[in-house]
C-alpha positions in Angstrom: 22.8 159.8 -16.1 25.8 162.1 -16.7 29.0 161.4 -14.7 30.4 164.0 -12.3 33.4 164.6 -14.5 31.1 165.5 -17.4 29.2 168.0 -15.2 32.5 169.6 -14.1 33.6 169.7 -17.7 30.7 172.0 -18.6 30.7 174.1 -15.4 32.4 177.5 -15.1 34.4 177.9 -18.4 33.6 177.0 -22.0 33.7 173.3 -22.8 36.3 173.6 -25.5 38.9 175.2 -23.1 38.2 172.6 -20.4 38.6 169.8 -23.0 41.8 171.2 -24.3 43.2 171.4 -20.7 42.2 167.7 -20.1 43.9 166.7 -23.3 47.1 168.6 -22.3 47.1 167.0 -18.9 46.1 163.5 -20.1 46.9 162.9 -23.8 45.8 159.3 -23.7 42.2 160.4 -23.2 42.2 162.1 -26.6 43.7 158.9 -28.2 40.9 156.9 -26.6 38.2 159.3 -27.9 39.8 159.3 -31.3 40.0 155.5 -31.4 36.3 155.2 -30.4 35.3 157.7 -33.1 37.2 155.7 -35.7 35.6 152.5 -34.6 32.2 154.2 -34.8 32.9 155.5 -38.3 34.2 152.0 -39.4 30.9 150.5 -38.2 28.9 153.1 -40.1 31.0 152.4 -43.2 30.4 148.7 -42.9 26.6 149.3 -42.7 26.8 151.7 -45.7 28.7 149.1 -47.8 26.1 146.4 -47.1 23.3 148.8 -48.0 25.0 149.9 -51.2 25.6 146.2 -52.2 21.9 145.4 -51.5 20.8 148.4 -53.6 23.1 147.3 -56.5 21.6 143.8 -56.4 18.1 145.2 -56.4 18.9 147.5 -59.3 20.4 144.6 -61.3 17.2 142.6 -60.7 15.0 145.5 -61.7 16.5 145.7 -65.2 14.9 143.3 -67.7 17.3 140.8 -69.4 15.6 141.7 -72.7 14.3 138.3 -73.5 10.7 138.2 -74.8 9.2 134.9 -75.9 5.9 133.8 -77.3 4.1 130.7 -75.8 0.9 129.5 -77.5 -1.1 126.6 -75.9 -4.5 125.2 -75.2 -6.2 125.3 -71.8 -9.0 123.0 -70.7 -11.0 122.4 -67.5 -8.0 120.7 -66.0 -5.3 122.9 -64.5 -2.4 123.8 -66.8 0.6 124.8 -64.7 3.7 126.6 -65.9 6.8 126.3 -63.7 10.5 126.7 -64.2 10.8 122.9 -64.9 8.6 123.2 -68.0 9.4 126.9 -68.8 13.1 127.4 -68.4 12.8 131.2 -68.9 11.0 131.5 -65.5 11.0 133.5 -63.3 9.3 136.2 -65.3 9.0 139.9 -64.4 5.8 140.4 -66.4 3.6 138.6 -68.8 0.7 139.3 -71.2 -1.9 136.6 -71.6 -4.0 136.9 -74.8 -7.2 134.8 -75.0 -7.7 133.8 -78.6 -10.3 131.2 -77.9 -14.1 131.3 -77.4 -14.2 130.6 -73.7 -12.9 132.4 -70.6 -9.7 131.3 -69.0 -8.8 131.8 -65.3 -5.3 132.7 -64.2 -3.5 132.3 -60.8 -0.1 133.9 -60.6 2.5 132.4 -58.2 -0.1 130.5 -56.0 2.6 129.2 -53.7 2.6 132.7 -52.1 -1.1 132.5 -51.3 -0.4 133.1 -47.6 1.0 136.5 -48.4 -2.1 137.9 -50.1 -5.6 137.0 -51.1 -5.5 134.5 -53.9 -8.2 134.9 -56.5 -8.7 133.6 -60.0 -8.5 136.3 -62.6 -10.8 135.7 -65.6 -9.6 136.6 -69.1 -12.7 136.7 -71.4 -12.4 135.6 -75.0 -10.7 138.1 -77.2 -9.2 140.0 -74.3 -5.8 140.1 -72.7 -4.5 140.3 -69.2 -1.2 141.9 -68.1 0.7 141.1 -64.9 3.8 143.3 -64.2 5.7 142.5 -61.0 8.7 144.7 -62.1 11.0 142.0 -60.6 11.5 138.4 -61.8 9.2 136.8 -59.3 6.5 135.1 -61.4 7.6 131.5 -60.9 4.4 129.7 -61.3 1.2 130.4 -63.4 -1.9 128.2 -63.3 -4.6 128.3 -66.1 -8.0 126.7 -66.0 -11.3 127.0 -67.9 -14.8 126.4 -66.6 -16.0 122.7 -66.6 -16.4 121.4 -70.2 -14.8 124.5 -71.8 -11.4 125.0 -73.4 -9.6 127.9 -75.1 -6.4 128.8 -76.9 -4.1 131.4 -75.3 -0.8 133.1 -76.0 1.5 134.2 -73.3 4.2 136.8 -73.9 6.5 136.8 -70.9 9.3 139.3 -70.2 12.4 138.0 -68.5 
């Protein structure tokens, strides 16, 4: 609800003239208005600086480090889990899994996040490859398993 002074400010004569008259009569009002405007601008600048810092951080994380490695290993019907403790280059931003063996291998990527999306095994048939590209370094766990009684050899080419 507008105050009575505000209604009077806009009645009769143009607002600019009335405002100039108030400032001549009471200069402290202009100082208060200017001070409030400066505080508002300072608050907006603070928010802007925080947003720019967050964007810079996201931009740095979106650029690959440039490390590409090659990891060959055998997968059986027991889960094989890759985590940062046994793969120091993790977290990865993307990876290519190449199945060189004669049996399919199933892959789970970052299963700890299963509450965030539907978790499904992705099959990689023999002689085929599978690419996961998250664009950010968030692949921090990969689980491999074959069907019961089967095994295969795979190569992983992660990008850090």
